N, C-alpha and C positions, 0 to 999 in steps of 0.2 A: 408564442415560447414553444421549445418542445413540449415531446411528450413525456421522456423525462423530468425536465426540471417543473413539471408543472402537477408528477406526482410528486417529484421533494418538497414541494410548496404544499399538496395537499398531507405527505406526514408529519412536517412540520406543528398544521397546524395541528395536528388529530395528535401528537405530543403535550405542544400547550394543554388542548384536553383532557387530555391524560393527567401531566399534573396537576390539574386544578381540581379531578378528578380522588385524586389521589391523597390530596390534602385535605379533601370533605371525607374519604376515607379513615382519615383521624380520627375525626369529630364521632365518625357512628352513621354521618348523613349516606352512604354508598358503602351499600354491600364487595361483598369480596366480588361472588360470579360478577358484576357490573365491572369490574376492571379486569377482572380473568376473558371478558367478550374482549374489552376497550384492547385489550393487550392479543389479542386473535385477529383482533381486524388489522392491528399496525403490522403484522406477521404476515398479512396478506397484503397490502399493502408495499411494504418492504420486499414481498414475491414478486410482484406487477410491478416493479424497480429495478428489480436486478434481471427480470427477462428484456424489459425493455431497451436496457444497459447490457445488457450480453453481446460480446465479438462473436462477427460469425467466422473467424480465426483469429490463432491464438499463438504461439507461441508455450517452449514449457517457462521462461521464465513469467511471460505474459500470464502463460494459467496459471505457476506457483505463487502469486503473488493475489490472482485472483480469488483461489482457493484458503488463503490465508486468511486477507480479509472477512472474507463468507464467515470461515469458522470463529475466528474474533467475533462477532458479528451474533454471532448464532452461538454461543456458549454467555452471550452476555443478556441475553433475551433468552437464555432459560436462566438466567439466576437472578432476573426479573421477574418470571415470571414464579420462581419460589418461593421470592422474597414476600410477594404479594402474597399465595397462598399461606404462607406462615403470617403474615399480617404483621409486620418490619416494614409500616409504609414507608418510616424517614429511611430508611436507608434502602429501597426502594424508589424512591423519591431520587436519590443518588444515582441509583446505577441505571435511572432514564435518561439522566443528564448521558451518565456512558455508551446507553444503547444510541442517543440522539447524535454524539458523535464521532458513535461508529458506523451509521449508516449515511454520512454525510461526506467520510474518511471515502467508502465503499464508495460516492457516488462522486467525485474527482478521480478515484482514480480506475474505475474503469471508464470515466470519461478520456483519462490519458490514453488506455491501453483501445477505445477504441477508434482513437485522434493517430495511433498510427504511432506512439510517444514513440525517442531514443530507449534504448534501452537501461543507458544510465540514468534516463530520469523519473523508470519504476521501480527501481532500486530505489535512489532519495527519497520516494513518496512511502515503499513494502521496504522499509531495511532489513529487516530478517529473512527474504525472499531468501532465497538459496539459489545461490548461481551455477550456471548450466555453458561450460565456453565449450568449445568446439571442440570434436574430437583428435583436431587437426592440431589443436593449442596443448593438447593432452602429453601428446605425444613428444611435442616440443621436447627443453629446457625447463625444467621446475621454476627457475627464474623468471620465462617469461610466462611460464602461468601464471606465478603471483602478478607479474606487473599487470597481466590481462585483468585482474580481478582485482585489485586495485582500481586501474581506471575505470573498469565497471560500474565502482560504487561508488567513486567520487565524482567520473564526472571527467573529469580533467584534472591534469596533477603537471608544475612543472616539473623536469627533471630529480634538480636537488632535490626536492623534496620527496621524491618515489624512492631514492638512495636514502633520506633523512628514514622512511620511513618503514622500510624492509632493511635500514640495516647492515647493508650490501655492500660489495666491491665493486666502485662506479665502472668499471671498468664490466664487470659482469649484465651492469643493467643497462648500462647498452650496448651489450652485444642481445638481450633479452629485448630491446625498446627494435633494436634492428631486422629479428625475429620477423615479428608480429605487426611491420609494418611490410619485409617483404609479402607476408603471407597475407597482407589486407586487410589486417583488423585493430591500424592504427598508424596512428600520423604524427607529423612533430610540425608545428609551425611555433613562431617567433613573434612575442608579446611588444608594446610598445615601447617597455623601457627592459626589452630585453634578453625577456628567460626565453629561453625554450617549455613548452609545455609540449605534453603528451595525449591525446584527443581520441579513445576509441571509436571506430569508422563499424554501426551499425545502425 
């Protein structure tokens, strides 16, 4: 079992223990300080997991995705700690479920980043990550930029769906597609049911 996977299993066990201790706190069997200690230990485990998963090299969109997911987890951990301090144990247990989900999501996102997954997969895992189109596309037609952004987020799309999504003139979309193909940022292929599909090349 890899080190990140082992760390994730340790975190899973620690979170189960935290759930049990929060339930004890509701009945006065565990104090706030005990819960805060467990919270700090959880943060230490998370930091170790992130260090183990951190890629050596990272592109703009991958950095943005990683940063966004880390901020989301940091916010949830802060909210969880605040609920413990305020003695709101029922809400804290619900927030801990969100924290656990965010940790597992970070594990997935960082794993695909380290594996060199294609850009569309990064956007599917982290949909609100900002786009970073290549500069050369920024200087082409606005339609080419719109088409590029669309296929990067979706992974691939039928030409008919692109036209419908953008509510654009088919001729303008066709010109934009040819420009993206010429620049090497997209390619066309035909499906078994005779649909032309545009796929990003990244």
